[in-house]
C-alpha positions, -999 to +999 in steps of 0.1 A: +057+193+646+036+220+659+000+211+673-018+225+642+003+210+618-008+173+634-042+183+635-043+192+597-024+160+587-049+139+608-079+156+591-064+151+556-058+113+566-093+113+580-105+127+548-086+103+527-099+073+546-136+086+541-130+091+503-113+059+498-140+039+517-167+057+500-152+044+466-145+009+475-160-012+449-189-034+451-178-071+459-202-084+430-185-061+405-151-070+417-161-107+412-173-097+374-141-082+366-121-112+377-140-133+355-131-114+326-095-114+336-099-156+338-110-156+305-079-138+291-050-160+277-026-130+280-036-100+306-009-079+291+001-071+328-031-061+342-033-088+365-005-072+385-028-044+392-060-065+393-054-082+427-081-101+446-077-084+479-076-047+468-101-022+459-110-027+420-119+013+418-083+018+419-074-011+392-055-001+359-084+007+334-111+008+360-135+038+367-160+043+395-185+066+405-189+078+445-211+045+452-181+023+442-198+010+410-178+006+380-190+031+354-159+027+328-136+000+318-110+011+293-084-012+283-073-001+248-039-013+234-028-037+262-019-066+243-049-087+256-057-119+242-086-146+246-121-140+247-147-116+263-165-128+295-202-122+293-196-114+329-190-079+320-226-073+312-232-078+347-218-044+357-250-026+361-236+010+362-213+003+334-217+032+308-183+029+288-163-002+276-135+001+255-112-027+246-103-015+213-066-023+197-060-059+214-061-092+201-094-105+214-113-134+197-142-153+199-180-136+196-190-106+210-213-113+243-249-105+236-249-095+273-230-063+260-252-054+230-284-059+257-270-040+286-293-018+304-264+007+310-235+004+285-239+040+262-205+033+242-193+002+236-161+001+216-142-035+207-125-022+175-093-035+161-094-070+176-100-107+160-134-111+172-154-134+148-187-151+139-221-137+137-233-105+156-266-119+174-300-105+171-313-091+203-345-111+219-377-088+205-387-088+240-359-066+253-370-034+261-353+000+246-316-001+254-294+030+262-266+020+237-255+054+216-222+044+202-210+008+188-178+006+173-171-030+161-149-023+131-117-040+119-125-075+133-134-106+116-174-107+120-193-126+093-231-134+086-258-109+080-261-079+097-287-074+124-317-057+116-343-061+145-317-052+170-316-015+162-352-011+168-345-015+203-320+013+204-341+046+204-308+062+215-283+048+189-262+078+174-233+061+160-225+026+144-190+017+129-189-018+114-164-014+088-136-036+078-153-069+085-168-095+066-206-089+069-227-101+038-263-099+028-283-063+024-278-033+044-307-032+069-333-007+062-343-005+098-318+023+109-342+049+100-372+038+113-372+046+149-339+064+154-343+100+159-307+110+167-291+082+145-261+104+129-231+081+119-234+048+099-198+032+085-202-003+067-171+002+046-150-027+034-176-056+041-193-077+016-226-062+016-245-067-015-280-057-029-292-020-036-291+008-012-316+003+013-350+021+009-360+046+037-322+057+044-337+091+037-358+091+067-326+094+088-331+131+094-299+132+115-278+115+096-245+131+089-219+104+078-230+075+055-201+051+045-205+020+026-176+020+003-156-012-007-188-035-008-206-052-035-238-029-037-253-025-071-281-002-084-286+034-089-284+062-059-321+059-050-343+092-050-350+088-013-312+093-003-316+128-012-340+133+015-312+129+043-305+165+039-281+167+070-256+146+053-220+160+054-200+129+045-212+104+019-191+076+004-201+046-018-167+043-033-157+009-050-189-009-055-211-013-087-234+015-086-246+029-119-268+052-133-264+092-134-260+117-108-295+137-109-288+172-115-320+181-097-318+158-065-282+166-057-287+201-046-309+187-018-278+176-001-268+213+003-248+203+035-225+178+017-186+183+028-172+152+015-183+127-014-168+099-028-184+078-054-152+067-070-147+034-086-183+029-097-201+027-134-217+062-132-223+076-165-236+108-180-225+146-169-213+161-135-243+182-127-240+217-133-262+221-101-229+209-081-220+245-079-247+252-052-231+229-027-210+257-010-199+236+019-181+211-003-146+202+007-136+172-010-151+159-044-140+124-052-158+106-086-128+088-101-131+058-123-161+062-136-178+066-169-185+101-167-185+123-200-193+157-213-172+188-203-165+202-167-194+222-154-184+258-150-201+260-118-175+239-102-157+271-096-184+283-071-174+258-047-150+281-032-142+258-003-130+229-022-097+214-009-097+183-034-109+174-068-106+139-080-122+130-112-093+107-126-101+077-151-135+091-166-142+100-202-145+138-196-139+159-225-132+197-235-112+222-220-101+225-183-104+260-189-144+258-185-135+260-146-122+295-131-098+278-105-089+314-091-122+311-072-106+281-054-081+295-031-081+262-007-074+239-033-045+216-026-052+183-047-064+184-082-065+153-102-079+151-138-056+121-151-069+096-176-094+116-193-101+132-227-093+169-218-080+192-246-064+225-250-037+239-226-034+242-192-054+273-178-035+302-163-062+302-135-048+269-122-015+288-113-032+312-092-039+281-066-011+288-045-021+265-018-018+235-046+003+209-035-007+180-058-015+183-095-019+153-119-032+159-154-015+129-170-027+109-198-050+136-215-047+153-249-031+187-236-006+205-257+014+232-258+044+247-237+044+254-200+045+291-189+064+309-162+032+314-141+036+279-130+065+290-108+036+305-087+026+272-073+052+275-045+036+249-027+036+222-052+054+189-039+040+164-070+035+174-105+025+147-132+019+158-167+028+124-185+012+114-217+002+146-231+016+164-261+038+190-247+067+203-263+100+222-255+116+199-228+143+221-223+122+252-214+099+231-193+131+220-170+140+256-167+110+266-157+101+239-131+137+238-115+122+269-096+096+250-077+119+243-044+092+220-026+089+200-058+093+163-047+081+142-076+081+151-113+065+129-140+067+143-174+072+112-193+054+104-231+058+143-242+084+161-259+086+134-286+120+132-305+136+161-288+170+161-276+175+154-239+191+187-223+225+187-214+225+222-199+244+226-169+222+254-157+196+232-151+204+232-111+173+231-094+153+202-080+172+202-047+143+184-029+134+161-061+130+124-048+117+109-081+118+121-114+102+103-145+113+113-181+103+081-201+086+074-234+094+103-250+121+090-274+147+116-267+182+117-281+215+125-267+230+111-234+221+107-198+226+144-187+252+155-162+226+178-143+210+147-127+241+142-108+231+173-084+200+157-075+213+147-041+182+135-027+170+113-057+155+081-049+137+071-083+149+077-117+131+066-147+147+073-181+132+043-199+119+042-237+140+070-250+171+068-275+198+078-253+233+066-263+268+064-248+278+048-215+262+048-181+282+079-163+304+073-136+289+098-113+259+074-109+274+061-075+275+100-061+234+093-061+235+082-026+199+076-022+190+062-055+172+027-050+151+026-082+165+031-115+151+021-149+169+032-179+157+002-202+148+004-237+175+027-251+206+025-268+231+029-242+263+011-248+298-002-232+303-024-202+281-022-172+304+005-151+317-004-115+304+027-103+269+012-106+278-014-081+287+013-056+253+029-052+248+031-015+212+022-013+214-009-034+243-022-014+226-022+020+190-022+032+202-005+065+207+027+050+179+052+059+159+060+030+157+099+027+126+099+007+094+117+018+075+094+040+043+111+037+015+090+016+004+104-016-033+115-017-040+094-045-019+062-058+010+067-085+011+042-112+044+026-125+058+002-145+057-009-183+022-023-173+012+007-151-003-021-129+019-012-099+008+012-076+027+033-049+012+055-021+047+068-009+083+073-025+094+050+002+073+023-011+092+021-044+114-017-047+151-014-050+154-020-084+180-020-115+166-023-149+190-021-177+174-040-199+171-038-238+201-016-245+236-022-263+256-032-233+287-056-236+313-073-216+306-098-185+282-091-158+305-075-132+313-100-103+308-071-083+269-072-090+268-096-059+273-065-033+241-049-042+225-068-015+194-049-011+181-053-047+146-067-051+148-067-090+174-070-116+169-067-152+196-071-177+179-088-207+182-080-244+218-068-243+251-082-257+265-096-222+286-126-227+306-149-204+293-167-175+267-158-151+285-149-118+280-170-089+281-138-066+244-132-077+235-159-053+245-131-025+214-113-034+191-127-009+163-103-014+159-107-051+124-115-062+132-108-100+160-117-120+160-115-158+190-122-179+174-134-210+184-126-245+221-119-243+250-143-252+257-157-215+278-189-217+284-219-190+262-233-166+233-216-144+252-214-109+236-240-087+240-217-059+211-192-071+187-221-056+195-202-024+175-174-036+144-180-018+124-149-024+128-155-063+094-154-078+105-144-115+136-158-132+145-158-169+177-167-186+160-178-219+177-173-253+214-171-242+244-199-250+240-218-216+244-252-211+244-282-186+216-289-162+189-265-146+195-262-107+171-284-089+150-275-057+142-242-040+123-218-063+136-235-096+108-262-091+084-232-098+095-217-128+082-225-164+100-241-193+098-207-209+124-193-186+152-215-200+141-214-236+162-208-263+194-226-245+197-259-266+224-274-243+206-268-210+188-299-198+162-307-171+131-330-168+110-301-176+128-292-209+126-311-242+165-318-236+165-344-207+198-347-186+216-381-185+229-392-152+261-369-151+243-341-162+216-345-133+246-352-110+259-318-117+225-298-113+228-290-076+253-286-048+247-322-032+245-337-067+276-325-074+293-337-041+281-370-050+294-371-084+327-361-072+327-389-046+320-411-077+348-396-097+371-403-069+361-437-063+368-446-097+400-430-100+412-447-067+399-480-082+416-476-112+451-465-095+446-498-070+439-518-101+466-507-120+488-511-093+479-544-088+483-555-123+517-539-123+528-559-092+518-589-108+536-583-139+568-575-119+564-607-097+557-630-128+586-615-148+608-624-120+591-660-115+600-663-151+635-652-151+643-673-122+630-703-139 
């Protein structure tokens, strides 16, 4: 190597040595870090890096300054378990401590809250518990700016005096814990830069604290999912910097003041849903020009929509579901809302037709107008909603289902279509030219009293996962093409007049046979829950969340339950009630290990309840009432939890919980073990009789010879 090259290398080595020695960590700080490590029951592998004889400034998750003092500890998502050692508070230059997304337990050391150097403290998403201690009143002002203790298990009342010692505080996130008591009123007394307060998902009670309006820099205020009562205080509207306001899911009441709401001119996001607000939506809401999301669902709002809502031209989401709003939707000019993506007016008292201006919202992806009093027919202008993925028009008074389907089939991005509760007593379209809906994952045309057959155009929906045709007047058999729906997993065709035997094709649906087949449904979450089931009490956030269910109840099916039913091993719910099925309950149902609901009631089933059903360990609902079953009810497993009503109307069934008690022989047949014991007893009796008979016969032969000889 040339001399110049050696000189350069030596110089670089010298500089590296100098730089390394300059950053060698302070011995006392190394000791504090090792004490923290010692308190961990599981270190997530960091001990390999944190070796006693090395420079702690090069340890994993540790950052030092040029003087070798630790300024940051960042150990997120390392799988750490154990307690947080107070020794971290001895790191006198530490400004950032982030231990989020681990499994740390115990309390939060007061030394960290009272640190004279920590600016950002993040211990969110752990298992920390206990009370959050108040700081000693004699402590001088602390530098803490950001405190994130969200998603832990803290309890007790939230500190109040502590915040008076933190004049630099900018943000607190204490959401998703179990804090109780009142929200402190001290946040705004002496914190000039305080901008973010998130106390959502706790157990706070009382009213919104007075003085909150003094937080002149407050931009985000969340206290959703608590037990807060009372009205929105007038003082709140003095916090004119507010951009994000959420008090959803509490017990707030009163009206939303028309004159006060305009003071919050910077609002971008408002969520007051799931409260008890009454009165009208303020007409002055149109002055909130920055507003993007408006959520006031599930309250007691009444009156008509304010036409000024169309002046909030930046709106992306409107959710007014579940109120008592009246009048026509056309009060608002939706063509002024080019950014609108989500519109939910469901469960109100709106009348009239769907306004044509809604169809000008070309960015609309989610439209729910269900459970109102709308009427008329859809127009072809709805085809302008090229981006629509979810459309719910259920439970209105729309007519002409054939025209509706022909119009909607051109919406190529449509994933979910819910149009049940309309088109009363019309005929189910059988038109083969209904050939769109290529991307449909879920379709519901229920509660319409439609006549006709299950239409063959459904067989073209290659991505269909959820099908609901319940509560109609459909006749005929289940079509054999049903097994071509490779992704079908939720089928409800109950409460019709379908007939014939349960077809073999139904036993060949791939998604019901195996839970290992990939679900082709859209995994993206709905912006708001979708309600399903006869009681509308089940809510789902995605199509993939729907259970694997087969409901053929309340039809006119005949014949036996196919033995092949046992091949539908992915089923969670099976309902064959209120039909004319006969013969025995197939033993193969015991193969459905995922089954949670099994309803075979109101048929003509005979024989015994298969004892092997006790092996269905997830079964929580079971009903075989009103059949012709006999013998003893299986004992053990989930069967010990089912009420007597599950077996009513079978006079020949016996059980300790039924009026008909079993005799010894019947009890012995009630379970696999008892059956084995019974068989052993029978074998013993038979053997005894055989040996006794042979003995008697032998004696007779011997005695007859004796008498003949004499």
